[in-house]
C-alpha positions in Angstrom: -61.4 -1.3 15.3 -57.9 0.0 16.6 -56.9 -3.3 16.8 -57.2 -5.1 14.0 -56.1 -2.1 11.9 -52.7 -2.4 14.4 -52.8 -6.2 13.4 -53.0 -5.9 9.7 -50.4 -3.5 9.0 -47.8 -5.2 12.1 -48.6 -8.5 10.1 -48.4 -7.3 6.5 -45.2 -5.3 7.7 -43.5 -8.1 10.0 -44.4 -10.4 6.9 -42.5 -8.2 4.2 -39.5 -7.4 6.4 -38.9 -11.8 7.5 -40.0 -12.5 3.9 -38.6 -9.8 1.3 -36.5 -7.0 3.2 -32.5 -6.1 2.7 -32.6 -6.2 7.4 -33.5 -9.6 7.1 -31.3 -11.1 3.9 -28.5 -12.5 6.1 -30.4 -14.6 8.5 -32.4 -15.6 5.5 -28.9 -16.8 3.7 -27.9 -18.1 7.2 -31.4 -20.2 7.4 -30.9 -21.2 3.9 -27.8 -22.9 4.8 -29.0 -24.6 7.8 -32.4 -25.5 7.4 -33.8 -28.2 5.2 -35.6 -26.8 1.9 -39.3 -27.5 3.4 -38.7 -25.7 6.8 -36.4 -22.7 5.1 -39.3 -22.7 2.7 -41.4 -20.9 5.0 -39.0 -17.7 5.0 -39.7 -17.7 1.1 -43.5 -17.7 1.2 -45.9 -14.7 2.0 -48.3 -16.9 2.8 -46.6 -19.5 4.9 -44.8 -16.5 7.0 -47.8 -14.3 7.1 -49.3 -17.3 9.1 -46.5 -17.0 11.4 -46.5 -14.0 12.0 -50.2 -13.4 12.3 -50.0 -15.9 15.3 -47.7 -13.5 17.0 -49.3 -10.3 15.6 -52.4 -11.7 16.7 -50.9 -13.0 20.4 -49.3 -9.9 20.9 -52.0 -7.2 19.7 -55.1 -9.4 21.4 -53.1 -11.3 24.2 -53.4 -14.6 25.2 -56.5 -16.5 23.9 -55.9 -19.9 22.1 -58.9 -19.3 19.3 -58.0 -15.7 18.8 -54.3 -16.2 17.7 -55.4 -19.7 15.9 -58.0 -17.3 13.7 -55.2 -14.5 13.7 -52.8 -16.7 11.9 -56.0 -17.6 9.4 -56.1 -13.8 9.0 -53.0 -13.4 8.6 -52.1 -15.5 5.7 -54.6 -13.5 3.8 -53.3 -10.6 4.8 -49.9 -10.9 3.9 -50.9 -12.4 0.4 -53.4 -9.3 0.4 -50.5 -7.0 0.8 -47.7 -8.9 -1.3 -50.0 -8.5 -4.4 -50.5 -5.0 -3.9 -46.9 -4.5 -3.8 -46.5 -6.1 -6.9 -48.9 -4.6 -8.5 -47.5 -1.1 -7.5 -43.6 -2.1 -8.4 -45.2 -3.6 -11.6 -46.7 -0.1 -12.2 -44.0 1.7 -11.2 -41.7 -0.1 -13.5 -44.1 0.4 -17.3 -43.8 4.5 -16.0 -39.6 4.1 -16.1 
């Protein structure tokens, strides 16, 4: 259970950092100029980036097992979309209180 929670939090956190954080904005701006639009689109999409972050986090948390890494990418896609939805809802409710 501990490994799954670590995987889920790491995947959600890494995806959010890659897609939406200010710290990665300079890298995203550079890649936007260098990469074709379809490839750069991965950096703007929680589901796409969540898949790749899931692959990476699955490897780091569970080790080198191809089926586990593959399934981790699928789970990472869902976890990233779910966490992005939660963040959007929290930000919307906070904005309505101001």
